[in-house]
C-alpha positions as a Markdown table, in Angstrom:
| # | Residue | x | y | z |
|---|---|---|---|---|
| 1 | Unk | 0.0 | 0.0 | 0.0 |
| 2 | Unk | 2.9 | 2.4 | 0.8 |
| 3 | Unk | 4.5 | 1.7 | -2.6 |
| 4 | Unk | 1.1 | 2.2 | -4.3 |
| 5 | Unk | 0.6 | 5.5 | -2.6 |
| 6 | Unk | 4.2 | 6.7 | -3.1 |
| 7 | Unk | 4.8 | 6.9 | 0.6 |
| 8 | Unk | 7.8 | 5.5 | 2.4 |
| 9 | Unk | 7.2 | 2.9 | 5.1 |
| 10 | Unk | 9.1 | 5.0 | 7.7 |
| 11 | Unk | 7.0 | 8.0 | 6.8 |
| 12 | Unk | 3.8 | 6.0 | 7.2 |
| 13 | Unk | 4.7 | 4.7 | 10.6 |
| 14 | Unk | 5.9 | 8.1 | 11.7 |
| 15 | Unk | 2.5 | 9.5 | 10.7 |
| 16 | Unk | 0.7 | 6.8 | 12.7 |
| 17 | Unk | 2.9 | 7.5 | 15.8 |
| 18 | Unk | 2.5 | 11.3 | 15.6 |
| 19 | Unk | -1.4 | 11.1 | 15.6 |
| 20 | Unk | -1.8 | 12.0 | 19.3 |
| 21 | Unk | 0.5 | 15.0 | 18.9 |
| 22 | Unk | -1.4 | 16.2 | 15.9 |
| 23 | Unk | -4.7 | 15.9 | 17.8 |
| 24 | Unk | -3.3 | 18.0 | 20.6 |
| 25 | Unk | -2.1 | 20.7 | 18.1 |
| 26 | Unk | -5.5 | 20.7 | 16.5 |
| 27 | Unk | -7.2 | 21.2 | 19.9 |
| 28 | Unk | -4.9 | 24.0 | 20.7 |
| 29 | Unk | -5.6 | 25.6 | 17.3 |
| 30 | Unk | -9.3 | 25.4 | 17.9 |
| 31 | Unk | -8.9 | 27.0 | 21.3 |
| 32 | Unk | -6.7 | 29.8 | 20.0 |
| 33 | Unk | -9.1 | 30.4 | 17.0 |
| 34 | Unk | -12.0 | 30.8 | 19.5 |
| 35 | Unk | -10.0 | 33.8 | 21.0 |
| 36 | Unk | -9.2 | 35.1 | 17.6 |
| 37 | Unk | -12.9 | 35.0 | 16.6 |
| 38 | Unk | -13.9 | 36.8 | 19.8 |
| 39 | Unk | -11.4 | 39.6 | 19.0 |
| 40 | Unk | -12.5 | 39.7 | 15.4 |
| 41 | Unk | -16.2 | 40.1 | 16.4 |
| 42 | Unk | -15.6 | 42.6 | 19.2 |
| 43 | Unk | -18.1 | 45.4 | 18.9 |
| 44 | Unk | -19.2 | 44.1 | 15.5 |
| 45 | Unk | -16.4 | 45.7 | 13.4 |
| 46 | Unk | -14.2 | 43.4 | 11.2 |
| 47 | Unk | -10.5 | 43.4 | 11.8 |
| 48 | Unk | -7.4 | 42.2 | 10.1 |
| 49 | Unk | -4.6 | 40.2 | 11.7 |
| 50 | Unk | -2.9 | 43.2 | 13.3 |
| 51 | Unk | -6.3 | 44.6 | 14.6 |
| 52 | Unk | -7.0 | 41.2 | 16.1 |
| 53 | Unk | -3.5 | 41.1 | 17.7 |
| 54 | Unk | -4.1 | 44.5 | 19.4 |
| 55 | Unk | -7.6 | 43.4 | 20.5 |
| 56 | Unk | -6.1 | 40.2 | 22.0 |
| 57 | Unk | -3.6 | 42.3 | 23.9 |
| 58 | Unk | -6.4 | 44.2 | 25.5 |
| 59 | Unk | -8.0 | 40.8 | 26.4 |
| 60 | Unk | -4.8 | 39.8 | 28.2 |
| 61 | Unk | -3.6 | 37.4 | 25.4 |
| 62 | Unk | -0.4 | 37.7 | 23.5 |
| 63 | Unk | -0.4 | 35.8 | 20.2 |
| 64 | Unk | 2.0 | 36.0 | 17.3 |
| 65 | Unk | 0.7 | 37.8 | 14.2 |
| 66 | Unk | 1.9 | 35.0 | 12.0 |
| 67 | Unk | 0.0 | 32.5 | 14.1 |
| 68 | Unk | -3.2 | 34.7 | 13.8 |
| 69 | Unk | -2.8 | 34.8 | 10.0 |
| 70 | Unk | -2.3 | 31.1 | 9.9 |
| 71 | Unk | -5.4 | 30.3 | 11.9 |
| 72 | Unk | -7.5 | 32.8 | 10.0 |
| 73 | Unk | -6.5 | 31.1 | 6.8 |
| 74 | Unk | -7.0 | 27.6 | 8.2 |
| 75 | Unk | -10.5 | 28.4 | 9.5 |
| 76 | Unk | -11.4 | 30.6 | 6.5 |
| 77 | Unk | -11.8 | 33.9 | 8.5 |
| 78 | Unk | -11.2 | 36.8 | 6.1 |
| 79 | Unk | -11.3 | 40.6 | 6.7 |
| 80 | Unk | -12.4 | 42.8 | 3.8 |
| 81 | Unk | -9.4 | 44.3 | 2.0 |
| 82 | Unk | -9.5 | 47.9 | 1.1 |
| 83 | Unk | -9.2 | 48.6 | -2.6 |
| 84 | Unk | -7.9 | 51.7 | -4.2 |
| 85 | Unk | -10.7 | 54.0 | -5.3 |
| 86 | Unk | -10.1 | 55.1 | -8.9 |
| 87 | Unk | -12.7 | 57.7 | -8.6 |
| 88 | Unk | -11.3 | 59.4 | -5.4 |
| 89 | Unk | -12.7 | 62.8 | -5.2 |
| 90 | Unk | -10.1 | 65.5 | -5.6 |
| 91 | Unk | -11.0 | 68.5 | -3.6 |
| 92 | Unk | -11.8 | 71.3 | -6.0 |
| 93 | Unk | -11.1 | 74.2 | -3.7 |
| 94 | Unk | -12.4 | 77.7 | -4.4 |
| 95 | Unk | -9.2 | 79.8 | -4.5 |
| 96 | Unk | -9.7 | 83.1 | -2.8 |
| 97 | Unk | -7.4 | 85.6 | -1.1 |
| 98 | Unk | -8.3 | 83.9 | 2.2 |
| 99 | Unk | -6.2 | 80.7 | 1.3 |
| 100 | Unk | -3.8 | 80.0 | 4.1 |
| 101 | Unk | -0.2 | 78.8 | 3.6 |
| 102 | Unk | 0.5 | 75.1 | 4.0 |
| 103 | Unk | 2.3 | 75.4 | 7.3 |
| 104 | Unk | 2.0 | 71.7 | 8.1 |
| 105 | Unk | 4.0 | 70.5 | 5.0 |
| 106 | Unk | 3.0 | 66.9 | 5.7 |
| 107 | Unk | 4.8 | 67.0 | 9.0 |
| 108 | Unk | 1.8 | 65.4 | 10.7 |
| 109 | Unk | 3.4 | 63.7 | 13.7 |
| 110 | Unk | 6.7 | 65.3 | 14.6 |
| 111 | Unk | 5.3 | 68.1 | 16.8 |
| 112 | Unk | 3.5 | 66.0 | 19.4 |
| 113 | Unk | 0.0 | 65.9 | 20.7 |
| 114 | Unk | -2.5 | 68.8 | 20.2 |
| 115 | Unk | -0.2 | 70.7 | 17.8 |
| 116 | Unk | -1.6 | 69.7 | 14.4 |
| 117 | Unk | -5.3 | 69.2 | 14.0 |
| 118 | Unk | -6.7 | 67.8 | 10.8 |
| 119 | Unk | -10.2 | 68.6 | 9.5 |
| 120 | Unk | -12.2 | 67.6 | 6.5 |
| 121 | Unk | -15.7 | 66.8 | 5.2 |
| 122 | Unk | -16.7 | 63.4 | 3.8 |
| 123 | Unk | -19.9 | 62.2 | 2.1 |
| 124 | Unk | -22.0 | 59.4 | 3.7 |
| 125 | Unk | -24.2 | 57.7 | 1.2 |
| 126 | Unk | -27.8 | 57.0 | 2.3 |
| 127 | Unk | -30.9 | 56.0 | 0.3 |
| 128 | Unk | -29.7 | 57.5 | -3.0 |
| 129 | Unk | -28.4 | 60.8 | -1.5 |
| 130 | Unk | -25.8 | 61.9 | 1.0 |
| 131 | Unk | -25.3 | 63.1 | 4.5 |
| 132 | Unk | -22.2 | 65.1 | 5.3 |
| 133 | Unk | -19.7 | 64.4 | 8.1 |
| 134 | Unk | -17.2 | 67.0 | 9.5 |
| 135 | Unk | -14.4 | 65.7 | 11.6 |
| 136 | Unk | -11.5 | 67.3 | 13.5 |
| 137 | Unk | -8.7 | 64.9 | 14.4 |
| 138 | Unk | -5.3 | 65.1 | 16.3 |
| 139 | Unk | -2.6 | 64.2 | 13.8 |
| 140 | Unk | -0.3 | 62.8 | 16.5 |
| 141 | Unk | -2.6 | 60.8 | 18.7 |
| 142 | Unk | -5.1 | 60.0 | 15.9 |
| 143 | Unk | -7.9 | 60.9 | 18.3 |
| 144 | Unk | -11.2 | 62.2 | 16.8 |
| 145 | Unk | -11.7 | 65.3 | 18.9 |
| 146 | Unk | -15.0 | 66.4 | 17.4 |
| 147 | Unk | -17.4 | 65.2 | 14.7 |
| 148 | Unk | -20.8 | 66.5 | 13.4 |
| 149 | Unk | -23.1 | 64.9 | 11.0 |
| 150 | Unk | -25.4 | 67.1 | 8.8 |
| 151 | Unk | -28.2 | 66.6 | 6.3 |
| 152 | Unk | -26.9 | 69.5 | 4.2 |
| 153 | Unk | -23.7 | 71.1 | 3.2 |
| 154 | Unk | -24.6 | 74.4 | 4.8 |
| 155 | Unk | -21.7 | 76.0 | 6.6 |
| 156 | Unk | -23.2 | 75.6 | 10.1 |
| 157 | Unk | -22.1 | 72.0 | 10.8 |
| 158 | Unk | -18.5 | 72.8 | 10.1 |
| 159 | Unk | -18.6 | 75.7 | 12.5 |
| 160 | Unk | -20.2 | 73.5 | 15.1 |
| 161 | Unk | -17.3 | 71.0 | 14.7 |
| 162 | Unk | -14.9 | 73.8 | 15.9 |
| 163 | Unk | -17.2 | 74.8 | 18.7 |
| 164 | Unk | -17.5 | 71.2 | 19.9 |
| 165 | Unk | -13.7 | 70.9 | 19.8 |
| 166 | Unk | -13.3 | 73.9 | 22.0 |
| 167 | Unk | -16.0 | 72.8 | 24.5 |
| 168 | Unk | -14.5 | 69.3 | 24.9 |
| 169 | Unk | -10.8 | 69.9 | 24.4 |
| 170 | Unk | -10.2 | 73.6 | 24.6 |
| 171 | Unk | -8.2 | 73.3 | 27.8 |
| 172 | Unk | -5.6 | 71.1 | 26.1 |
| 173 | Unk | -5.0 | 73.6 | 23.3 |
| 174 | Unk | -2.8 | 76.6 | 23.1 |
| 175 | Unk | -2.1 | 79.4 | 20.6 |
| 176 | Unk | 0.5 | 77.3 | 18.7 |
| 177 | Unk | -2.1 | 74.9 | 17.4 |
| 178 | Unk | -2.6 | 74.6 | 13.7 |
| 179 | Unk | -5.9 | 73.5 | 12.2 |
| 180 | Unk | -5.2 | 72.0 | 8.8 |
| 181 | Unk | -7.7 | 71.6 | 6.0 |
| 182 | Unk | -8.1 | 71.7 | 2.2 |
| 183 | Unk | -9.0 | 74.9 | 0.4 |
| 184 | Unk | -12.7 | 74.1 | 0.3 |
| 185 | Unk | -15.2 | 76.9 | 0.4 |
| 186 | Unk | -16.2 | 76.0 | 4.0 |
| 187 | Unk | -12.6 | 76.6 | 5.2 |
| 188 | Unk | -12.0 | 79.8 | 3.2 |
| 189 | Unk | -15.3 | 81.3 | 4.3 |
| 190 | Unk | -15.3 | 84.4 | 6.4 |
| 191 | Unk | -17.3 | 82.8 | 9.2 |
| 192 | Unk | -14.9 | 79.9 | 9.5 |
| 193 | Unk | -11.8 | 82.1 | 9.6 |
| 194 | Unk | -13.5 | 84.3 | 12.2 |
| 195 | Unk | -14.3 | 81.4 | 14.5 |
| 196 | Unk | -10.8 | 79.9 | 14.2 |
| 197 | Unk | -9.3 | 83.3 | 15.0 |
| 198 | Unk | -11.6 | 83.9 | 17.9 |
| 199 | Unk | -10.4 | 80.7 | 19.5 |
| 200 | Unk | -6.7 | 81.7 | 18.9 |
| 201 | Unk | -6.0 | 78.9 | 16.5 |
| 202 | Unk | -4.0 | 79.2 | 13.3 |
| 203 | Unk | -5.0 | 78.0 | 9.9 |
| 204 | Unk | -3.0 | 75.8 | 7.5 |
| 205 | Unk | -4.3 | 74.5 | 4.1 |
| 206 | Unk | -3.3 | 71.9 | 1.7 |
| 207 | Unk | -2.1 | 72.9 | -1.8 |
| 208 | Unk | -4.9 | 73.0 | -4.3 |
| 209 | Unk | -5.8 | 69.6 | -5.7 |
| 210 | Unk | -3.1 | 67.8 | -3.6 |
| 211 | Unk | -4.8 | 65.2 | -1.4 |
| 212 | Unk | -1.5 | 64.0 | 0.0 |
| 213 | Unk | -1.2 | 67.2 | 2.0 |
| 214 | Unk | -4.1 | 65.8 | 4.2 |
| 215 | Unk | -3.5 | 62.1 | 3.6 |
| 216 | Unk | -4.1 | 60.9 | 7.2 |
| 217 | Unk | -7.6 | 62.4 | 7.2 |
| 218 | Unk | -8.4 | 60.9 | 3.8 |
| 219 | Unk | -7.2 | 57.5 | 5.0 |
| 220 | Unk | -9.2 | 57.8 | 8.2 |
| 221 | Unk | -12.4 | 58.3 | 6.2 |
| 222 | Unk | -11.6 | 55.3 | 4.0 |
| 223 | Unk | -11.2 | 53.0 | 7.0 |
| 224 | Unk | -14.4 | 54.4 | 8.6 |
| 225 | Unk | -16.5 | 53.7 | 5.5 |
| 226 | Unk | -15.1 | 50.2 | 5.0 |
| 227 | Unk | -15.9 | 49.2 | 8.6 |
| 228 | Unk | -19.4 | 50.9 | 8.5 |
| 229 | Unk | -20.2 | 49.3 | 5.2 |
| 230 | Unk | -22.0 | 46.2 | 6.5 |
| 231 | Unk | -24.3 | 48.4 | 8.5 |
| 232 | Unk | -25.3 | 50.8 | 5.8 |
| 233 | Unk | -28.1 | 48.5 | 4.5 |
| 234 | Unk | -29.7 | 48.6 | 7.9 |
| 235 | Unk | -30.0 | 52.4 | 8.0 |
| 236 | Unk | -33.6 | 53.8 | 7.8 |
| 237 | Unk | -33.2 | 57.4 | 8.9 |
| 238 | Unk | -30.7 | 60.2 | 9.6 |
| 239 | Unk | -30.8 | 59.1 | 13.3 |
| 240 | Unk | -29.8 | 55.5 | 12.4 |
| 241 | Unk | -26.8 | 56.9 | 10.5 |
| 242 | Unk | -25.8 | 59.2 | 13.3 |
| 243 | Unk | -26.1 | 56.4 | 15.9 |
| 244 | Unk | -23.8 | 54.2 | 13.8 |
| 245 | Unk | -21.3 | 56.9 | 13.3 |
| 246 | Unk | -21.3 | 58.0 | 17.0 |
| 247 | Unk | -20.8 | 54.3 | 18.0 |
| 248 | Unk | -18.0 | 53.8 | 15.5 |
| 249 | Unk | -16.2 | 57.0 | 16.7 |
| 250 | Unk | -16.5 | 55.7 | 20.3 |
| 251 | Unk | -15.1 | 52.4 | 19.2 |
| 252 | Unk | -12.3 | 54.1 | 17.2 |
| 253 | Unk | -11.2 | 56.3 | 20.0 |
| 254 | Unk | -11.4 | 53.8 | 22.9 |
| 255 | Unk | -11.1 | 50.3 | 21.5 |
| 256 | Unk | -9.6 | 50.2 | 18.0 |
| 257 | Unk | -5.9 | 49.7 | 18.5 |
| 258 | Unk | -3.4 | 51.1 | 16.0 |
| 259 | Unk | 0.0 | 49.6 | 15.2 |
| 260 | Unk | 1.7 | 53.0 | 15.0 |
| 261 | Unk | 0.3 | 54.0 | 18.5 |
| 262 | Unk | 2.2 | 51.3 | 20.4 |
| 263 | Unk | -0.7 | 48.9 | 19.8 |
| 264 | Unk | -3.0 | 51.2 | 21.8 |
| 265 | Unk | -6.3 | 53.0 | 20.9 |
| 266 | Unk | -6.0 | 56.7 | 20.3 |
| 267 | Unk | -7.4 | 57.6 | 23.8 |
| 268 | Unk | -5.2 | 55.1 | 25.5 |
| 269 | Unk | -2.2 | 56.4 | 23.6 |
| 270 | Unk | -3.0 | 60.0 | 24.6 |
| 271 | Unk | -3.3 | 58.9 | 28.3 |
| 272 | Unk | 0.0 | 57.0 | 27.9 |
| 273 | Unk | 2.0 | 59.9 | 26.7 |
| 274 | Unk | 0.5 | 62.3 | 29.2 |
| 275 | Unk | 0.7 | 60.0 | 32.3 |
| 276 | Unk | 3.5 | 57.6 | 31.3 |
| 277 | Unk | 1.2 | 54.6 | 32.3 |
| 278 | Unk | 1.1 | 51.9 | 29.7 |
| 279 | Unk | -2.2 | 49.9 | 30.0 |
| 280 | Unk | -0.5 | 46.9 | 28.3 |
| 281 | Unk | 2.7 | 46.9 | 30.3 |
| 282 | Unk | 2.0 | 43.6 | 32.0 |
| 283 | Unk | 1.0 | 41.7 | 28.9 |
| 284 | Unk | 4.0 | 43.1 | 27.0 |
| 285 | Unk | 6.3 | 41.7 | 29.5 |
| 286 | Unk | 5.1 | 38.2 | 28.7 |
| 287 | Unk | 6.8 | 36.1 | 25.9 |
| 288 | Unk | 5.1 | 35.2 | 22.7 |
């Protein structure tokens, strides 16, 4: 039979003798995959291998990323892969005399927390039309500091994003803070410039038609829409959309670990750099 199957006799007997060890490995894989699946399903948002790794850290489990990928492949667990959007909207700014210089110059993270704030507007598709989301984000900690959803593109919701920022985080800002945007008509408007100036913030703007000058914000919106995608079919009203976005923002700030933030969520990372206390210090000290 071994000759017919093209298998050596020693190989066959080795396979027979190693059956108990294979069974133990299989049981261990199933146990580990149960943990992976729990991390993957946490709060209902799909995650890749690195996202699962960071969620496991917060569950008190340290598991090698290669092992996570192996078990995901073995048990057919896949995370949606972001695809490049060939129709990415290039911001067509209205050039006026109010255009600010590009003071950030793509130096998003070298100045530390609460120094560079990024802001932009994105379109949220719903039932054949759009809602509009304005966000202000800390370029260093990746925290979403304020966000406002609107049913129209009227200027008010962008101004409210700034007011919300100052109400919730004004005490952590000083006069050196730059708020960086594209050259859209909302940001070159008189009212926006007035409200920014009244709060002693400075403006910076991307060069016209250059999305790379605000790339972190564009990337953020892309990830948000990917992860909210499965929920979009369940939306029946503006309030459903707002509830989903509010929940995702809470998840993003508090529970969505980021590789570049020492495997911490944005709020955890900000707490870490301001207090020096690493919430994962104990689990990091363990071996793989």
